[in-house]
Structures are given as structure tokens and as C-alpha cells.
C-alpha positions, 0 to 999 in steps of 0.5 A: 499499500505504501508504495501504491500512495508515493507521489513526489513533487519535482522542479524542473528548469526552463530549457530547449526541447524538440516537439512534434504535435500529432492527432492521429485517431489513437494515443499510441499512434500519435506518440510512436509516429512523432518518437520516430521523427524524433529518433531521426532527428536525434539520430542524424537528421539535424544541421550538423549531421550528427548523433546528438544523445538520448535524454530522458524522460520522453514526454507526452503532454496531453489534455483531456476533453471538457467531459474529463473523459477521453484525451484530445487527440493533439498529443505533444511529444518533448525530447530534451536536448542535451546540455551541448545544445542548449545555446545553439540547437541543430535545425531539424530536417522535419518541418514537423519538429519545432525547437521550443524554449519550456519555462520552468516547470513545477509538478507532482509526480507518480510512477507507474509501469507498463504500457501507455494507452488512453485507457491506462493514463485515464486510469492512472490519472483518476487513480493519482486524482483519488490519492492527491484528494481535493486540490486547486494547486495543480491544472486539471486539464493539461498533464504530461505522461513522461516514459523513461524507457524504450517503448517497446519494453512491456512493463517500462517505468513511465510517470503521470505529471500533474502541472502545478499553478503558477 
């Protein structure tokens, strides 16, 4: 039970991220297509023509519908640029990849394991709300799913991030 209730608050600094926005019929399609685009950028399809290095976690920013029962179609998948490229990010060859400066971020986060599907994410959001109880310190419409391992790993480590209000 103790492990089930564990969550923590974290602060992340501002930084530059390579982002892709996709709105496929299924969440899994959007993140898969976006991740493949980002991998090509990381591996060589960039203005410096070299491997940039992998950073973790890869973030998937999601929004709930007004009813709060489904995910909006559009998902932003984001890869943090390694420190060596923060000042001068390589330009992506793919026009769908955008380099974005993200503001500092404070989140309340909870670990979960397994595949990330729309169904599992909605379950994790619901469970996390039950654990947190009533609070207005976090956003209710936008969430982040952070992935720490390759999507092909069946019991991979993920986190659900609730974004703290400024």
C-alpha cells in the first residue's frame, strides 16, 4: 500500500526541447509517429548531421476533453536537448519538429509501469486524483506522461505529471 500512494513534487529548469505535435485517431499512434520523427532528428537528420545523444524522460503532453473522460487527439511529444546543444540547437530537417524553449516547470509526479495507452493514462490520472484528494494547486486539463524506457519494453517505467499552478 505504501508504494501505491507514493508521489513527489519536482522542479524542472527552463530549457530547449524538440517537439512534435500529432493528432492521430489513437494516442499510441500519435506518440509512436512523433517518437520516430524525434529519433531520426536525434540520430542524424539535423543541421550538424550527427548523433545528438538521448535524454530522458521523453514527455507526452496531453489534454483531457471538457468532460474529462477522454484525451484530446493532439499530443505534444518532447525531447530535451542535451546540455551541449541547449545554447545552439541543431535545426531539424523535418519541418514537423519545432525547437521550443519551455519555462521552468513544477510538477507532482507518480510512477506507474507498463504500456501507455489512452485507457491506462486515464486510469492513472483518476487514481492520482484519488490519492491527492481535493486540491486546486494543479491544472486539471493538461497532464504530462513521462517515459523513461524504450516503448517496446512491456513493463517500462513511466510517470504521470500533474502540473502545478504558477
